FIPA-100498 format. One record per residue (C-alpha): residue in one letter; x negated, y negated, z. Coordinates in steps of 0.25 Angstrom, whole numbers. Each point is the difference from the previous one (the first is absolute). Last residue first. Example, Ala and Ser with C-alpha at 12.3 -4.5 7.8 and 13.67 -1.06 7.14 Angstrom:
BEGIN
r residu:S | u:-55 | v:4 | w:29
r residu:A | u:6 | v:14 | w:2
This chain:
BEGIN
r residu:D | u:-44 | v:-60 | w:-163
r residu:P | u:-5 | v:-13 | w:6
r residu:F | u:9 | v:-5 | w:11
r residu:N | u:8 | v:-13 | w:-1
r residu:L | u:13 | v:2 | w:9
r residu:T | u:10 | v:-11 | w:0
r residu:G | u:9 | v:3 | w:-11
r residu:E | u:9 | v:9 | w:8
r residu:L | u:-4 | v:0 | w:15
r residu:E | u:14 | v:-2 | w:6
r residu:S | u:3 | v:13 | w:-8
r residu:Q | u:13 | v:0 | w:-8
r residu:C | u:11 | v:8 | w:7
r residu:I | u:9 | v:12 | w:-4
r residu:T | u:11 | v:2 | w:11
r residu:I | u:6 | v:14 | w:4
r residu:S | u:13 | v:-1 | w:8
r residu:E | u:9 | v:2 | w:-13
r residu:K | u:-7 | v:14 | w:-2
r residu:I | u:3 | v:4 | w:14
r residu:D | u:15 | v:-4 | w:-2
r residu:T | u:1 | v:7 | w:-13
r residu:A | u:-7 | v:13 | w:4
r residu:L | u:-13 | v:3 | w:-6
r residu:K | u:0 | v:7 | w:-13
r residu:S | u:-11 | v:-10 | w:-6
r residu:G | u:2 | v:-6 | w:-14
r residu:D | u:2 | v:-14 | w:4
r residu:L | u:-12 | v:1 | w:9
r residu:I | u:-10 | v:5 | w:-10
r residu:S | u:6 | v:-9 | w:-11
r residu:K | u:-3 | v:-12 | w:9
r residu:I | u:-14 | v:4 | w:3
r residu:K | u:-2 | v:3 | w:-15
r residu:L | u:5 | v:-14 | w:-4
r residu:K | u:-9 | v:-7 | w:10
r residu:N | u:-12 | v:9 | w:-5
r residu:E | u:2 | v:-4 | w:-14
r residu:E | u:2 | v:-15 | w:3
r residu:D | u:-14 | v:-1 | w:7
r residu:V | u:-4 | v:1 | w:15
r residu:W | u:-13 | v:-5 | w:4
r residu:P | u:4 | v:-3 | w:15
r residu:S | u:7 | v:14 | w:-1
r residu:M | u:14 | v:1 | w:3
r residu:I | u:6 | v:1 | w:14
r residu:I | u:11 | v:11 | w:1
r residu:K | u:8 | v:-2 | w:13
r residu:L | u:7 | v:13 | w:5
r residu:D | u:13 | v:-4 | w:8
r residu:R | u:4 | v:14 | w:0
r residu:F | u:-10 | v:9 | w:-7
r residu:M | u:-3 | v:10 | w:10
r residu:E | u:15 | v:1 | w:3
r residu:D | u:1 | v:8 | w:-14
r residu:K | u:-7 | v:12 | w:6
r residu:L | u:-14 | v:2 | w:-4
r residu:R | u:-7 | v:14 | w:-2
r residu:L | u:-15 | v:0 | w:4
r residu:R | u:-9 | v:5 | w:-11
r residu:I | u:-12 | v:8 | w:7
r residu:Y | u:-14 | v:-1 | w:-6
r residu:D | u:-12 | v:7 | w:-2
r residu:W | u:5 | v:13 | w:5
r residu:R | u:-10 | v:11 | w:3
r residu:D | u:-7 | v:-5 | w:12
r residu:F | u:5 | v:9 | w:12
r residu:K | u:-10 | v:1 | w:12
r residu:Q | u:10 | v:-7 | w:10
r residu:N | u:12 | v:9 | w:-5
r residu:S | u:12 | v:-7 | w:6
r residu:L | u:-2 | v:-12 | w:-9
r residu:R | u:-1 | v:-14 | w:5
r residu:M | u:7 | v:-12 | w:-6
r residu:L | u:-5 | v:-14 | w:1
r residu:I | u:10 | v:-11 | w:-5
r residu:R | u:-9 | v:-12 | w:0
r residu:T | u:-1 | v:-15 | w:6
r residu:E | u:-11 | v:-8 | w:-5
r residu:K | u:-2 | v:-15 | w:4
r residu:E | u:-9 | v:-1 | w:-13
r residu:Y | u:-9 | v:-11 | w:6
r residu:E | u:-6 | v:10 | w:9
r residu:W | u:-7 | v:7 | w:-11
r residu:P | u:-14 | v:-6 | w:4
r residu:T | u:3 | v:6 | w:14
r residu:S | u:-2 | v:14 | w:-3
r residu:K | u:12 | v:10 | w:-1
r residu:Y | u:6 | v:9 | w:11
r residu:T | u:13 | v:9 | w:0
r residu:G | u:-3 | v:10 | w:-11
r residu:L | u:-6 | v:10 | w:10
r residu:E | u:3 | v:-4 | w:14
r residu:S | u:5 | v:13 | w:5
r residu:T | u:-10 | v:8 | w:-7
r residu:D | u:-8 | v:5 | w:12
r residu:F | u:-8 | v:13 | w:-4
r residu:T | u:-2 | v:11 | w:10
r residu:K | u:-11 | v:10 | w:0
r residu:I | u:2 | v:13 | w:8
r residu:D | u:-8 | v:5 | w:12
r residu:I | u:4 | v:14 | w:4
r residu:K | u:1 | v:6 | w:15
r residu:S | u:0 | v:14 | w:6
r residu:G | u:6 | v:3 | w:14
r residu:H | u:11 | v:10 | w:-4
r residu:D | u:11 | v:-10 | w:1
r residu:F | u:-6 | v:-7 | w:-12
r residu:S | u:-6 | v:-14 | w:0
r residu:I | u:0 | v:-10 | w:-12
r residu:E | u:-10 | v:-11 | w:1
r residu:R | u:2 | v:-12 | w:-8
r residu:G | u:-9 | v:-9 | w:-9
r residu:G | u:-2 | v:-13 | w:-7
r residu:V | u:1 | v:-6 | w:-13
r residu:N | u:4 | v:-14 | w:-4
r residu:R | u:-13 | v:-6 | w:1
r residu:K | u:1 | v:-15 | w:0
r residu:N | u:-2 | v:-9 | w:-12
r residu:L | u:13 | v:-6 | w:-4
r residu:P | u:7 | v:-1 | w:13
r residu:E | u:-14 | v:-4 | w:7
r residu:S | u:-2 | v:-13 | w:-7
r residu:D | u:-11 | v:-1 | w:-11
r residu:S | u:11 | v:-4 | w:-10
r residu:A | u:6 | v:-10 | w:9
r residu:V | u:15 | v:4 | w:3
r residu:Y | u:13 | v:-2 | w:-7
r residu:N | u:12 | v:9 | w:6
r residu:I | u:10 | v:2 | w:-12
r residu:D | u:14 | v:-2 | w:4
r residu:I | u:8 | v:13 | w:1
r residu:V | u:12 | v:7 | w:-6
r residu:S | u:-2 | v:15 | w:4
r residu:V | u:6 | v:13 | w:-6
r residu:S | u:-3 | v:13 | w:6
r residu:R | u:0 | v:15 | w:-4
r residu:I | u:0 | v:-1 | w:-15
r residu:C | u:0 | v:14 | w:-4
r residu:A | u:-11 | v:10 | w:-4
r residu:D | u:-2 | v:13 | w:-8
r residu:T | u:15 | v:-1 | w:-3
r residu:D | u:-1 | v:-5 | w:-15
r residu:F | u:15 | v:-1 | w:-3
r residu:E | u:7 | v:4 | w:-12
r residu:I | u:2 | v:14 | w:5
r residu:N | u:10 | v:-5 | w:10
r residu:I | u:4 | v:14 | w:4
r residu:P | u:-7 | v:14 | w:-2
r residu:P | u:9 | v:12 | w:1
r residu:L | u:0 | v:7 | w:14
r residu:G | u:-5 | v:15 | w:-1
r residu:K | u:-3 | v:0 | w:15
r residu:Q | u:-15 | v:3 | w:-3
r residu:R | u:0 | v:-11 | w:-10
r residu:G | u:7 | v:-10 | w:11
r residu:L | u:-11 | v:4 | w:10
r residu:V | u:-12 | v:-2 | w:-10
r residu:G | u:4 | v:-14 | w:-5
r residu:N | u:12 | v:-5 | w:-8
r residu:Q | u:10 | v:1 | w:11
r residu:N | u:-10 | v:-5 | w:11
r residu:V | u:-5 | v:-12 | w:-9
r residu:T | u:15 | v:-3 | w:-4
r residu:K | u:6 | v:0 | w:14
r residu:T | u:-11 | v:-9 | w:6
r residu:Y | u:2 | v:-10 | w:-12
r residu:E | u:15 | v:1 | w:2
r residu:Q | u:-2 | v:-3 | w:15
r residu:S | u:-7 | v:-13 | w:-3
r residu:N | u:-14 | v:-6 | w:-3
r residu:F | u:1 | v:-9 | w:-12
r residu:F | u:0 | v:10 | w:-12
r residu:C | u:-9 | v:-1 | w:-12
r residu:K | u:6 | v:1 | w:-15
r residu:K | u:-6 | v:6 | w:-12
r residu:N | u:0 | v:-6 | w:-14
r residu:D | u:-14 | v:4 | w:-2
r residu:A | u:-5 | v:-12 | w:9
r residu:V | u:8 | v:-4 | w:13
r residu:L | u:14 | v:-5 | w:3
r residu:G | u:6 | v:-3 | w:14
r residu:F | u:9 | v:8 | w:9
r residu:D | u:11 | v:-2 | w:10
r residu:M | u:-4 | v:-14 | w:6
r residu:Y | u:6 | v:-9 | w:-11
r residu:I | u:-5 | v:-14 | w:1
r residu:C | u:8 | v:-13 | w:3
r residu:S | u:11 | v:4 | w:10
r residu:K | u:-10 | v:9 | w:7
r residu:L | u:-10 | v:-11 | w:2
r residu:D | u:9 | v:-9 | w:8
r residu:N | u:-7 | v:-11 | w:6
r residu:A | u:-13 | v:4 | w:-8
r residu:F | u:7 | v:-4 | w:-13
r residu:N | u:-4 | v:-15 | w:3
r residu:K | u:6 | v:-6 | w:-12
r residu:F | u:-7 | v:2 | w:-13
r residu:Q | u:-9 | v:-11 | w:-7
r residu:L | u:-5 | v:6 | w:-13
r residu:L | u:-11 | v:-8 | w:-7
r residu:V | u:-2 | v:1 | w:-15
r residu:K | u:-12 | v:1 | w:-9
r residu:A | u:3 | v:1 | w:-15
r residu:P | u:-6 | v:-14 | w:-4
r residu:R | u:-13 | v:4 | w:7
r residu:K | u:-4 | v:12 | w:-9
r residu:Q | u:-9 | v:7 | w:9
r residu:N | u:13 | v:5 | w:7
r residu:G | u:3 | v:-2 | w:15
r residu:Y | u:-10 | v:-3 | w:10
r residu:V | u:-13 | v:-9 | w:2
r residu:K | u:4 | v:-14 | w:-6
r residu:W | u:14 | v:0 | w:6
r residu:M | u:-4 | v:5 | w:13
r residu:A | u:-11 | v:-11 | w:1
r residu:V | u:10 | v:-11 | w:-3
r residu:N | u:9 | v:4 | w:11
r residu:E | u:15 | v:-2 | w:-1
r residu:N | u:7 | v:-2 | w:13
r residu:T | u:7 | v:10 | w:9
r residu:N | u:-12 | v:8 | w:4
r residu:H | u:5 | v:14 | w:4
r residu:S | u:-9 | v:6 | w:-11
r residu:F | u:3 | v:14 | w:-5
r residu:C | u:-7 | v:13 | w:-2
r residu:T | u:6 | v:14 | w:-3
r residu:I | u:-9 | v:10 | w:7
r residu:F | u:-2 | v:15 | w:0
r residu:R | u:-9 | v:8 | w:10
r residu:S | u:-2 | v:15 | w:-1
r residu:G | u:-11 | v:-2 | w:-11
r residu:A | u:-8 | v:-9 | w:10
r residu:F | u:-4 | v:12 | w:8
r residu:Q | u:-14 | v:2 | w:-5
r residu:E | u:-3 | v:-14 | w:3
r residu:I | u:1 | v:4 | w:15
r residu:D | u:-15 | v:1 | w:5
r residu:V | u:-3 | v:-15 | w:-1
r residu:R | u:11 | v:-8 | w:-7
r residu:E | u:-2 | v:-2 | w:-15
r residu:K | u:15 | v:-2 | w:-3
r residu:E | u:1 | v:-14 | w:7
r residu:M | u:-14 | v:-4 | w:-4
r residu:K | u:3 | v:0 | w:-14
r residu:D | u:8 | v:-13 | w:1
r residu:N | u:6 | v:-3 | w:-14
r residu:L | u:6 | v:14 | w:0
r residu:S | u:5 | v:6 | w:-12
r residu:A | u:7 | v:12 | w:6
r residu:N | u:-6 | v:13 | w:-3
r residu:K | u:-4 | v:5 | w:15
r residu:L | u:10 | v:-9 | w:6
r residu:S | u:11 | v:7 | w:-8
r residu:S | u:9 | v:-9 | w:-7
r residu:S | u:14 | v:-4 | w:3
r residu:Q | u:8 | v:-3 | w:-13
r residu:L | u:13 | v:-8 | w:1
r residu:T | u:13 | v:7 | w:-6
r residu:M | u:13 | v:-5 | w:-6
r residu:N | u:-4 | v:7 | w:-13
r residu:S | u:5 | v:-12 | w:-9
r residu:F | u:-2 | v:-11 | w:10
r residu:I | u:-14 | v:4 | w:5
r residu:L | u:-4 | v:4 | w:-14
r residu:D | u:4 | v:-13 | w:-6
r residu:L | u:-8 | v:-8 | w:11
r residu:T | u:-12 | v:9 | w:-3
r residu:N | u:0 | v:-5 | w:-14
r residu:T | u:3 | v:-14 | w:5
r residu:D | u:-12 | v:-1 | w:9
r residu:T | u:-3 | v:2 | w:15
r residu:L | u:-1 | v:-8 | w:12
r residu:Y | u:9 | v:5 | w:12
r residu:S | u:5 | v:-9 | w:11
r residu:M | u:7 | v:4 | w:12
r residu:K | u:8 | v:-11 | w:6
r residu:S | u:6 | v:-5 | w:14
r residu:H | u:-11 | v:6 | w:9
r residu:K | u:6 | v:3 | w:14
r residu:K | u:2 | v:16 | w:-2
r residu:V | u:-16 | v:1 | w:-1
r residu:S | u:-1 | v:-5 | w:14
r residu:E | u:11 | v:10 | w:5
r residu:P | u:-10 | v:11 | w:-4
r residu:I | u:5 | v:10 | w:-10
r residu:M | u:-1 | v:16 | w:2
r residu:I | u:8 | v:9 | w:-8
r residu:Y | u:-1 | v:15 | w:2
r residu:V | u:6 | v:9 | w:-10
r residu:D | u:10 | v:10 | w:5
r residu:K | u:-1 | v:8 | w:13
r residu:D | u:-10 | v:10 | w:6
r residu:A | u:-9 | v:-11 | w:6
r residu:Q | u:10 | v:-10 | w:3
r residu:N | u:3 | v:3 | w:15
r residu:A | u:-15 | v:2 | w:2
r residu:P | u:-3 | v:-14 | w:-5
r residu:I | u:-9 | v:-1 | w:-12
r residu:K | u:-14 | v:-5 | w:3
r residu:E | u:-7 | v:-4 | w:-13
r residu:C | u:-11 | v:10 | w:-5
r residu:L | u:-10 | v:9 | w:6
r residu:V | u:-7 | v:11 | w:-9
r residu:L | u:-5 | v:12 | w:8
r residu:S | u:-12 | v:8 | w:-6
r residu:A | u:-4 | v:15 | w:0
r residu:G | u:-14 | v:4 | w:-1
r residu:E | u:3 | v:12 | w:9
r residu:L | u:15 | v:0 | w:2
r residu:S | u:2 | v:13 | w:-8
r residu:V | u:-11 | v:7 | w:8
r residu:K | u:7 | v:-4 | w:13
r residu:M | u:14 | v:4 | w:-6
r residu:M | u:-6 | v:14 | w:-3
r residu:N | u:-6 | v:2 | w:13
r residu:K | u:13 | v:-3 | w:7
r residu:A | u:7 | v:9 | w:-9
r residu:K | u:-10 | v:11 | w:3
r residu:Q | u:1 | v:-3 | w:15
r residu:R | u:16 | v:2 | w:-1
r residu:I | u:-2 | v:12 | w:-8
r residu:D | u:-10 | v:6 | w:10
r residu:N | u:10 | v:-4 | w:12
r residu:K | u:11 | v:7 | w:-7
r residu:G | u:-8 | v:13 | w:-1
r residu:N | u:-5 | v:-1 | w:15
r residu:N | u:15 | v:-1 | w:3
r residu:M | u:3 | v:13 | w:-6
């Protein structure tokens, strides 16, 4: 009888060994052990909290969407319109870029000529600079952390007990127990596992962080003496470095990491904003603004559903560069 049990154990070990052949392990950011099975993990360095403003340069059409939908788009690192292609094309780990989502700001409190030139709508009068207060000091009061919005009218969970319950109940175990599906409006193939607010690290384009191999190996030993080598990928720095020519941007970004490191089906996640995100917002009009866009900005603000005290805290300002820039079209 014992020999039979031993045979079963040995077969199980052999099956595990076969399944691990050619396997890989993806290393991401370190989450404290006491947080590993809890809600979404939020990581914000103290240095980021010291910035006074977070600037976001866009155009009046996007401004309208932000105010009417109360959302801000976070783009997949795989599909984002990156000005510095090197940050995605990291050696060995580009394949995991689809599991990283970024929303980019600048912590520069002054207007920047280069930023006005590069970002926003190609129609210069429609450009607009949004200067938010530093939401990093109280992220949960500014952004909903229960779910975001993805394509095809689906929602995506931030990591939570409700996400775990939904995956279990809608999976094989739930079906075996005859439980009805829940939260069917959610795409549960991945969830937002962690949210960071980070300052970008700027390094020379030929430096180690942008060029080093991010693949290694580990050895797994079994109690019966056999060993297997598996490939490891270090993605912990993916989305955190850019090359020094872009240092003038002084970029701070919201960086979200998914639970499934190999997931790449979502092009974007729309973050749902709370009213508090807009408190003391400063809207700076384009240096090339015309009367049409001045009226449009005022109309967007007047028509928003923000609480009265929040709306009254928002200011619309002229650019200090208005009428001074002479770039060719």
